[in-house]
N, C-alpha and C positions, 0 to 999 in steps of 0.2 A: 504494500500500500504506500502511496506517496504522502505519508503523514506530514513530514517536514515542518511542523510547527504551526498547525492551525490555531486559530484564536477563538473559535466559537463552536458550540454544539447545541442541537435542539432535538429533544425526544418527544415524539407524539405517537402514542399507541405503540405499535411494533416498528415504527419508522424512526430511524436515526439519521440526522443530517449533520455533517460537520464540515468546517472549512479546512483546507489544506494548503500549506505554502509558507515558506520562510518569509521573513520580512522583505517586501518588495517583489515577490514572485507569486504567481497563481498556479497552484498544483491541483485545482479543481474543488468541487464539492463532492464529498463522499456521502453516499446514500445507502442505507440498509433498509430493507423492507421485511426483514426476518429477525428482528431483535438482535442484530449484530453478528449473526452467523456468517453472513457474507456482506461485502461492500462493493459498490460500483462507483467508479469515478465519473463525475459529470463535468463537462467542459466543452468548449469549442463553439465556433460560430453556428454550427448546425443546431445547437441547442439555445443559441442566443446569449452565450456566455463568452468571456475571453478565451483565447486559445490556451491550452495547457502549457505551462512553463513560460508564459508571457510575463516579461519583467514589467514592474510598475503597476501591477494589478493585484494588490494585496487584499485578500478577503478579511474583513474585520468583525463581522457579526452575522448570525443566521438565526432565524426564528420560524417555527412551524406551529400552526394552530393545533392545539390538543384535541379539539372537537372536529377538526377537518384536516387531517395530517397531509393531505395532498396540496394544501395551501401553504406555501413556504416563501420567505423573503430572505435575501442575502445582500449585504453591502460589500461591494468590491471597489476599492479605490475611491470611496466616497459616493458611489453611485448605487442606488437601490434597485435591485432586480426582484421580480416576482414571478412565481410559477403557480399555476392553479391546477396542474396535473402531476404533482409529485416530483417535479424536476425534469420532466421530459423536455419541455420548452420553457424558456424564460423571456421576459420582456422588461424593459426599463420603464 
């Protein structure tokens, strides 16, 4: 996993979302839908997020609604991104 120093985690039901990336770099959003048995790395333009390993795109916070875990927000380099489908697609 590309943990590398994430700064945020949000747990909603059996879903876990966490940021990944050392200071000044984006290593993705990690998502588990099975209570942490497995994780998937989310990132890239096809999802509406910065590219993986993109410098200057530090993720700093993440939040998922406990009553609707597919609704999740993340702040990357001061920009708020939102996903309504559990992280498949993101928009600013």
